[in-house]
C-alpha positions in Angstrom: 0.1 -0.1 0.0 2.9 2.6 1.0 4.9 2.1 -2.3 1.3 2.5 -4.4 0.6 5.7 -2.6 4.3 6.9 -3.1 4.2 6.1 -6.7 0.8 7.6 -7.2 1.8 10.9 -5.2 5.3 11.2 -7.0 3.5 10.9 -10.5 1.1 13.6 -9.7 3.7 16.0 -8.1 5.5 15.8 -11.6 2.6 15.9 -13.6 1.2 19.1 -11.9 4.9 20.6 -11.8 4.9 20.2 -15.6 2.2 22.7 -15.8 -0.1 20.0 -17.5 -2.9 21.2 -15.6 -2.7 24.8 -16.4 -4.6 24.6 -19.9 -8.2 25.7 -19.2 -9.3 23.9 -22.4 -8.0 20.6 -21.3 -9.6 20.8 -18.1 -12.9 21.6 -19.8 -12.6 18.6 -22.2 -11.9 16.3 -18.9 -15.3 17.5 -17.4 -16.9 17.1 -20.7 -15.7 13.4 -20.9 -16.3 13.0 -17.2 -20.0 13.8 -17.7 -20.2 11.4 -20.9 -18.9 8.5 -18.9 -21.4 9.1 -16.1 -24.3 9.3 -18.7 -22.8 5.9 -20.1 -22.8 4.5 -16.4 -25.9 5.6 -14.7 -27.9 2.5 -14.3 -24.6 1.0 -12.8 -24.3 3.9 -10.3 -28.0 3.5 -9.5 -27.7 -0.3 -8.9 -24.7 0.3 -6.5 -26.5 3.2 -4.5 -29.0 0.4 -4.3 -26.8 -2.1 -3.1 -25.1 0.2 -0.7 -27.9 2.2 0.7 -31.4 0.6 -0.6 -31.7 4.1 -2.4 -34.7 3.9 -5.3 -33.9 5.3 -8.8 -35.5 8.4 -8.3 -33.6 9.1 -5.0 -30.3 8.3 -6.5 -31.0 10.4 -9.6 -32.5 13.3 -7.6 -29.8 13.3 -4.9 -26.9 12.0 -6.7 -26.7 11.8 -10.4 -28.4 14.8 -11.4 -26.7 17.1 -8.6 -23.6 15.8 -10.3 -24.9 16.6 -13.5 -25.9 20.3 -12.3 -22.4 20.8 -11.1 -20.8 19.8 -14.3 -23.0 21.8 -16.4 -22.3 25.1 -14.3 -18.5 24.3 -14.4 -18.3 23.6 -18.0 -20.4 26.5 -19.0 -18.3 28.7 -16.9 -14.7 27.5 -16.7 -13.3 30.2 -19.0 -14.7 32.8 -17.2 -13.6 31.6 -13.6 -10.0 31.0 -14.7 -9.7 34.5 -16.8 -7.5 37.0 -15.0 -9.0 39.7 -13.6 -8.0 43.4 -13.7 -8.8 45.5 -10.3 -8.4 49.3 -9.9 -5.2 50.4 -9.0 -4.1 52.5 -6.0 -3.2 56.0 -6.3 0.2 55.4 -4.4 1.2 52.7 -7.3 0.1 55.3 -10.3 0.8 54.1 -12.9 0.2 50.3 -12.5 -2.1 47.7 -14.0 -3.2 45.5 -11.1 -4.5 41.9 -11.6 -5.7 38.6 -10.0 -5.2 35.2 -11.2 -6.8 32.1 -10.0 -3.8 29.4 -9.6 -4.5 26.1 -8.7 -3.1 24.6 -5.3 -1.5 21.6 -6.9 -1.7 18.1 -5.3 -4.9 17.2 -3.5 -6.5 14.7 -1.2 -10.3 14.0 -0.9 -11.7 11.8 1.6 -15.2 11.3 0.9 -18.1 9.6 3.0 -20.8 6.6 2.4 -24.2 8.4 3.0 -24.1 10.3 -0.7 -21.1 8.4 -1.8 -21.2 9.4 -5.6 -22.2 13.1 -5.1 -20.0 13.8 -2.4 -17.1 12.0 -4.0 -17.5 13.7 -7.7 -18.7 17.1 -6.6 -15.7 18.5 -5.1 -13.6 16.5 -7.9 -15.2 18.6 -10.4 -14.0 22.2 -8.9 -10.5 20.8 -8.0 -10.3 19.7 -11.9 -11.6 22.9 -13.0 -9.2 24.8 -10.9 -6.3 22.9 -12.2 -5.4 20.4 -9.5 -4.5 16.8 -9.2 -6.7 14.7 -6.9 -6.3 11.5 -5.0 -9.6 10.4 -3.9 -10.3 8.1 -1.1 -13.9 6.9 -1.0 -15.6 5.5 1.9 -15.1 1.4 2.6 -18.9 1.3 3.8 -20.4 2.0 0.5 -17.9 -0.4 -1.5 -20.1 -0.9 -4.4 -20.2 2.7 -5.2 -16.6 3.3 -4.4 -16.1 0.6 -7.2 -18.1 2.1 -10.0 -16.3 5.4 -8.7 -13.0 3.7 -9.5 -14.1 2.9 -12.8 -15.4 5.9 -14.2 -12.5 8.1 -13.0 -10.1 5.7 -14.2 -11.8 5.8 -17.7 -11.5 9.5 -17.9 -8.3 10.5 -16.1 -4.8 9.4 -16.0 -3.5 8.3 -12.9 -1.3 11.3 -12.8 -3.9 13.4 -12.6 -6.8 11.7 -10.7 -6.6 8.6 -9.0 -9.1 6.6 -6.8 -7.8 4.5 -4.2 -9.9 2.0 -2.4 -9.4 0.8 1.1 -10.4 1.7 4.8 -9.2 3.5 8.0 -5.2 2.5 7.2 -5.4 3.7 3.8 -6.7 7.1 5.1 -4.2 7.5 7.9 -1.3 6.6 5.6 -2.4 9.0 3.0 -2.7 11.4 5.8 1.1 10.9 6.9 2.0 12.7 3.3 2.2 16.4 2.4 -0.8 17.8 0.3 -1.4 21.2 -1.2 -5.0 21.1 -0.3 -7.2 18.4 1.9 -10.8 18.0 1.3 -12.5 16.1 3.7 -16.3 14.9 4.3 -17.5 13.0 7.5 -17.6 13.0 11.0 -16.6 15.8 13.6 -14.1 13.2 15.5 -12.1 12.5 12.3 -12.6 16.0 10.9 -10.5 16.5 14.1 -7.7 14.2 12.9 -7.6 15.4 9.7 -7.4 18.8 10.7 -4.2 18.0 13.5 -2.9 16.1 10.5 -3.2 19.0 8.0 -1.5 21.3 10.8 1.6 19.7 10.6 2.3 21.3 7.0 0.1 24.1 7.1 -2.2 22.5 4.6 -5.3 24.4 3.9 -8.5 22.5 4.3 -12.3 22.3 3.7 -13.7 20.1 6.3 -17.4 19.1 5.8 -19.0 17.9 8.9 -22.2 17.7 10.7 -23.6 18.5 14.1 -27.4 18.3 15.8 -29.5 20.5 13.4 -32.6 22.2 15.1 -36.0 22.3 13.4 -38.2 24.7 15.2 -42.0 24.9 14.5 -43.8 27.8 16.2 -48.0 27.8 16.6 -48.4 29.8 13.2 -47.0 27.0 11.0 -49.3 25.3 8.5 -49.4 21.8 10.0 -49.9 19.6 6.9 -47.2 21.1 4.8 -44.8 21.4 7.5 -45.0 17.5 8.4 -44.5 16.8 4.8 -41.6 18.9 4.2 -39.8 17.7 7.6 -40.9 14.0 6.7 -39.2 14.4 3.3 -36.1 16.0 5.0 -35.5 13.6 7.7 -36.2 10.3 6.4 -34.7 10.8 2.7 -31.6 8.5 2.6 -33.1 6.9 5.8 -32.2 9.9 7.9 -28.3 9.3 6.7 -28.2 13.2 5.9 -25.8 15.6 7.5 -28.2 18.4 6.9 -31.3 16.3 7.9 -33.4 17.9 11.1 -31.8 16.3 14.1 -34.6 16.9 16.5 -38.1 19.3 16.5 -39.0 22.1 18.5 -42.3 22.4 18.8 -44.8 25.1 20.4 -46.7 22.6 22.7 -50.3 24.3 21.5 -49.4 22.1 18.0 -47.0 19.6 19.1 -49.9 16.8 19.3 -51.6 17.8 16.0 -48.0 18.1 14.1 -47.0 14.8 15.7 -50.0 12.9 14.2 -49.8 14.6 10.9 -46.0 13.6 10.8 -47.0 10.1 11.3 -49.6 10.4 8.6 -47.2 11.9 6.4 -44.8 9.0 6.9 -47.7 6.7 5.9 -48.4 8.7 2.8 -44.8 8.8 1.6 -43.8 5.2 2.9 -46.9 3.1 3.2 -48.0 1.6 6.4 -45.0 -0.5 6.2 -41.8 1.4 5.0 -39.8 -2.2 4.8 -42.1 -2.7 1.9 -41.5 0.7 0.2 -39.3 0.8 -2.6 -38.9 4.8 -1.8 -37.3 4.0 1.5 -33.8 3.4 1.9 -31.6 1.4 4.4 -29.0 2.0 7.1 -25.2 1.5 5.6 -24.0 -1.1 8.1 -24.7 -3.5 11.0 -22.7 -1.3 13.1 -24.7 1.9 12.6 -28.0 0.0 13.2 -26.3 -1.3 16.5 -25.4 2.7 17.2 -28.9 3.9 16.3 -30.8 1.2 18.4 -28.4 2.0 21.5 -29.7 5.7 21.2 -33.4 4.4 21.8 -32.4 3.0 25.3 -34.9 4.2 27.8 -36.5 6.5 25.3 -40.4 7.2 24.9 -41.0 6.0 21.5 -44.4 7.2 19.9 -43.8 5.7 16.5 -41.6 3.4 14.8 -39.0 1.5 16.4 -38.7 -1.7 14.4 -35.4 -3.1 13.0 -34.3 -5.8 10.7 -30.8 -6.1 11.4 -30.3 -8.7 8.4 -32.1 -6.4 6.1 -30.4 -3.2 7.4 -33.8 -2.1 8.1 -34.6 0.8 10.7 -38.2 2.0 10.6 -39.0 5.7 11.1 -39.2 6.4 14.5 -40.7 9.3 16.5 -39.4 10.0 20.2 -41.0 12.3 22.7 -38.4 13.9 24.7 -38.6 16.3 28.1 -34.9 16.4 28.6 -31.5 16.8 26.4 -29.8 14.8 29.0 -29.1 11.6 27.0 -27.3 9.9 24.3 -29.8 10.6 21.9 -29.4 14.5 22.4 -25.7 14.4 23.1 -24.5 13.5 19.5 -25.6 13.7 15.9 -28.2 10.9 15.5 -27.5 10.5 11.7 -30.4 8.3 10.9 -34.4 7.7 10.9 -35.1 9.0 14.7 -36.7 12.4 15.1 -36.8 13.7 18.8 -39.7 15.9 19.4 -39.6 18.7 22.1 -42.3 20.8 23.3 -41.6 24.5 24.0 -43.5 27.2 26.0 -41.7 30.4 25.1 -38.7 31.3 22.8 -36.5 31.5 25.8 -36.1 27.7 26.0 -35.6 27.8 22.4 -32.8 30.4 22.6 -31.4 28.2 25.4 -31.4 25.1 23.2 -29.8 26.4 20.5 -26.7 27.8 22.0 -26.3 24.3 23.7 -25.9 22.9 19.8 -23.6 25.7 18.9 -22.9 25.8 15.1 -25.2 23.3 13.6 -24.5 22.5 10.0 -28.5 23.2 9.4 -31.2 25.1 11.1 -34.6 25.5 10.1 -37.9 27.3 11.3 -41.4 27.1 10.5 -43.5 30.1 10.8 -45.8 32.1 8.7 -44.6 35.1 10.3 -41.6 35.7 7.4 -39.8 38.5 8.8 -39.7 36.9 12.3 -38.2 33.7 10.6 -35.5 35.5 8.9 -35.1 37.9 12.2 -34.5 34.4 13.5 -32.2 32.8 11.2 -30.0 36.1 11.4 -29.4 35.7 15.3 -27.8 32.4 15.2 -24.4 31.2 13.8 -24.9 27.8 11.6 -24.0 26.3 8.1 -27.1 27.0 6.1 -30.8 26.8 6.6 -34.3 27.6 5.4 -37.7 29.2 6.6 -40.3 26.7 5.9 -38.5 24.0 4.4 -35.7 21.6 5.0 -32.5 20.2 2.9 -33.4 22.2 0.0 -30.8 25.1 0.4 -28.2 22.6 -0.9 -30.0 22.3 -4.4 -29.3 25.9 -5.3 -25.4 26.3 -6.6 -25.2 29.5 -6.4 -25.5 29.5 -2.5 -22.2 28.2 -1.1 -22.4 25.0 1.2 -20.3 24.5 4.5 -20.2 24.5 8.1 -18.9 26.9 10.8 -17.1 26.0 13.9 -17.9 22.5 14.8 -19.9 21.7 11.5 -16.9 22.3 9.5 -14.9 25.0 7.8 -14.8 26.0 4.3 -17.7 26.0 1.4 -18.2 24.8 -1.9 -20.9 24.3 -4.9 -21.0 25.7 -8.0 -18.4 28.8 -8.5 -17.6 28.5 -4.7 -16.1 25.0 -5.3 -13.6 26.6 -7.9 -12.9 29.2 -5.5 -12.3 26.4 -2.7 -9.5 24.9 -5.0 -7.9 28.1 -6.2 -5.4 30.4 -4.6 -6.1 34.0 -6.0 -2.8 35.6 -6.4 -2.5 39.1 -7.0 0.1 41.2 -8.6 0.7 44.4 -10.4 2.6 45.9 -13.8 4.4 48.8 -13.7 6.4 50.7 -16.3 10.0 51.8 -16.0 9.5 54.9 -17.8 8.4 57.0 -14.5 9.4 56.4 -11.0 7.6 59.2 -8.5 9.7 59.8 -5.7 7.2 60.6 -3.2 7.4 57.1 -1.5 11.1 57.0 -1.3 13.2 58.4 1.7 13.9 61.0 3.1 10.6 62.4 3.8 11.8 65.4 5.6 10.9 67.9 2.5 7.7 66.2 1.6 5.9 65.0 4.4 3.1 67.4 4.0 2.5 66.2 0.2 2.7 62.6 1.4 0.0 63.2 3.9 -2.2 65.1 1.5 -2.0 62.4 -1.3 -2.4 59.8 1.4 -5.8 61.5 2.6 -6.9 61.5 -0.8 -7.1 57.8 -1.1 -8.5 57.3 2.6 
């Protein structure tokens, strides 16, 4: 394994050093070929996602394949504009000069992707890295092994190993990769592993994007529309069987509507997934027995008001609602990342304030209310990665909105142009003629201090 890693890294460093990645037309052509290869393998991708996570064809296309197509389209259509040298206004002190910013690739990048959206979260960052002119070593998750295999096939059919290489393996491979010096590291996964990645990156002061997670609050006030609210919460929470980093982690519901909303949530679960979700072709599966065991442990001593059935052999975990009266339990101390939805009833907004500050910097925050101005004021008050008023999860769809966490939920952002910016260093420089050299900036200053101050005040 060590020999393979060393060989790949050596080749990619030489490839980047030779400036093979600097031709913007070549970058664009690679992305066009990547799109063709994905189209050619759509059915295989969908089959792999079904085997790994029980994803239906519709869910696979909507949340993984289409998302990647959208990222490819915006990159292919805009890469020349993004990479073009930009002229900026000169400073008076530098007169005369021409001032520019150029987008330069970092170089050799390492990507470690997760298992919950194994295709989308592997390819989307890669698109931006290639568009910006970097090389990539991609280490996908060992849990989503079927998708990892198809990823390797697609990538190897499009890119030379010197440009992009997929390496398959478990934690030992990731540890070995992190022992090497990279020009950029992009990691998506858990907070605990994210801390390890950050510590390794810090040794060489390597810039890093960390896309992590957290306990995402979802607040429902007494003015919210019960039916629409319930439907959107159920969709956002139970898509991909709850294994979504920006899914609502728990509900905080006004006590006046708590019972009505809970009953409607149960009703919407039945409408979307049937009375027995295990028979639904739209309801996914848990990634592994290890994760089922973890989720089951969270239900210990909890008041289950709906669901709770588990079939370990079939990796099935029923949509489950839990009524909570306290935040002091394993269920409320860590990210759930599964189809368990705790529901808490509040009396006043002072309670909400305390709860949100307890779960500082979540990756997402949602509020359902008919008072739009209040909703906007509420979202402006707190620090979080991204969110929505009267919906869940859907803010991720707009490529014009950057996606990323803050604090414990991550650092850095991507999607659309933001991905290109993430993998680019924007290098400034100026160009000055030699035929004129204004003496004002040079010492001694004694006889020109008044003139210097006057000139400086003009640009303050």
